N, C-alpha and C positions, 0 to 999 in steps of 0.2 A: 402571523398571523398580528402581531401590535400594528403590524404598517396597514395588514386591510382593518381593523378596527378606526386607527385615526382617520383612513381614507372619507370613512364613512360616523366621523367624533360625535356628533349632532346623531347616532341611532344606537341602541341597544346589538350588540352582535347576533343575541338571541333571534332578531324580529327581521336579520335582514334576506333576501331572495337571495333566489340561486341567480335572477337574471341580473344583480346589483354585483356578486361574487363574479358572476362573470364579468362586468364590465370593470372591476376592479383589477380582472388578468390579461385582461386587452391592454388596459391603461400598461399595465406595465411593463407587457411586452412592443407596445407600441413606441410608447415616450418615454421610457426607461432602458428599453434593447436589455432586459437580462436575458440571459445566456440560457441553453435550453433544460440545459441540468438544476439552473433555479427555477425556472416554471414548473417540474413538475416536481421538485421539490414546492415549491409552494401551492399546486393542484392537491398532494398529497396531503400535507399539511393542513389546510380547511376542511379537507372529507375528514382525514381521522378527527378534525375539532370537532367540525357539526357533530357527528354520528356517533361518536365514542363517548363526548364531553358533555355534550346535550340530547344526546342523544336520540336525533332523528334519524326519520326513514334513511335510509340507505340512497346517499348522492348520485345522480347522472349528474355531470359537467358537463354539458355536450360543448366539448372544447376542443380543436383537435388540439389528442396528446402530442406534444414534440416527438420524435424520438431522438435518441443520446447521438452522438458519431462517436463511431468505435475507432476513438484512437489510438495506435498502441504506443503502446506502454516503453518509456525510452530508456533503453543498455544501454551497458561501455560492456565492451571487449575484456576479454579473458587481458590483455596485456593491458586497457588502462584500469584495468582492478588492480594487477597487481601494480603499476604505476601508483594510483592509490594510496593501495596499503602501506605502501614501502617508503611513501612521503612523508609518513613522519616516526620519529622515536621515539614518542612515548605510547610505553608497555601499554598502558591501561590503553588507550584510545587506538593503536593497532590491535587487542586483543576484540576490541567494540564491534570495529569495522571483522576483524577475520571474521565473529560468529555471525552476525547481520548477513554475509555472503554465503558462509559455509553452511548455512540453516535456513537463509532464505525466513527472515526472522520481519518482522514490523518491528517497528522502534518500540512502541509498547509493550510488546516483548521481550526486546533484551533487556529494559529495564528490568523486568518483574523474572528473573530468572533469579532462582537461588542456586547458589551454590550444587544444594544437592540433585540439582536438573540433568547435572552432564553428568549422565552414567556412560563413564570410562570404559565399564566392563560389559558393557552392552552394546557401546559403541552409537552410540543418542544421544537426543539430548529435547528431554522432553520440557513440551513447551503445554504449562497449566493456566487456563480461562482465557483464551486466546481470543480473537474476533467472533462475537457473540456465544462467548461463555464456554468455547469446545475445547476442549485438551485435545494435544495429535502429539506425537515425536516426527522430531526430524535427522534430520544427517550430523555425524561429529566425527571433520575429516582427521584426520589425523595430523597433519599438519597443526591446524585448533588444535588440539588435544596438548601438544608440545609445548604451544605457548601458552592456553590457559596456565597451563602445571606454574609456568616461568611468572605468571603473573601473581594467579593463587599464592606462592611463594614471596612473592617482594611485596602486594600490598596486604595480605590477609584478612581477605571479606568473610566479615561475621556471619552475614542471613544473605542477603542480596549477590550475587556472583558479580556487579558491578557497586562498585556504592563511592559516592560521595569522599569529598578528602574529611567529613568530619561525619562521614559514617553514613547510612540511611540510604536511599536510595538515591541511585545517581539517574538527572533527571536528561528527560529528552530533550530540553537546551541545549545542554553543554552537548551531547553528543550530533543537535545543528552545526551548533560552534565549529565544535573542531572537525568535522566535517566537509565548512564551508572554504577552511584554511589550509585541509587536506586535499581539495581537490583544486585550490589557487596554486600549493606549495605543486603541484605533479604537471601542472599545466593542460589538462583534458580540460575536457566540455563539462559545462553545469552540471552535476550531476547530485541529490540527497543521497541520506540513511535508507528511502525506500527504490532510490533505483538500486543500489545495490540487492536487493529483493526482486527486480522487476531480473538482475542481470544473473541472476542463481539459475531462473524461472526459466528463459530466454535458454541460459548454455548448455541447463540440461537437456531440452528439448531437442537445442541443436547435436546437442552427442549421442541423440537418438534414445531418448528414455524414453518410459508410456506414460504418455500426458495423464493417464488416469494418479499414476504412482506421483507425479509431477501436483497434480488436485489437490491428493494427502500430504502431500510436504509442506504444503501452502496455508494448507486448511479450510482451503473453500471448500460451500455449499454445493455446487453449483459443477457440473462439468463445463458449463459453456463462458464462466466465468476464465477459464484455468488456459481455453483456445484462442487465449486474445495472446499466446508466447508462441504460437505456430506462423510468427511471420517469419519471414526468411530477410536471413542475413547479405549484405550488401558478397559479402565473401564469399558465400555459398549463391549469390547472385551471378556472377559471374563467372560463375562453372557451369550453365545452365544458357543451352541454345535455344533461341527463339527459330520457330518455327518454319519463317521464313528461311531460312540457313539452310533447309534441308531443301528447297525446295527450286528444283531444276530449271532456272528460267536465265 
């Protein structure tokens, strides 16, 4: 919105016409080559401002809305996940990586975990206030529970499950930093904490877990969001024959 206002710095935002707004958007697309997702964000932000802040009538910006490409999420093989986790000797770092992968957690969710969210008696992890302020439960792996018990005994967290050196919530930046080192030490290709979440979902689907269960474990609002994990792994691809090979030619 600030960019739109600067583009017409001699006019009040409330006086801008639909045609002027479209001219701004065409400028961003043609001259700045903004990505498709950014184009969608710009259109939605402008509509929100004029309809909900300035209370104009519903705006119809007759601009061809770009289609967002459906990229397959990056994920690691089970062997690569194992290499990543075993590449660090730091117990806390290992516990965090295992927790993200074992339950398919977002980085914001793992740093917000409380000690009591690990429901060992019910064998699940409670996620409070996930994306969209939704609560859910996800898997608590037996191997993770062993590591977490060892971690809690050594570090004795008082409130958050994972706390900084001086107490308080562990930072997302710290996780990103030690994850980068673990990736480098393991020799695997590029990966982020979110790659572990993608790997969790992908491996569940590849192991035959119903997609609707995966949706609930990930905390997705729509099944369409979860369907991106229905891709085929290179290993599975090798086991599928092309129909051409079945022709007698």
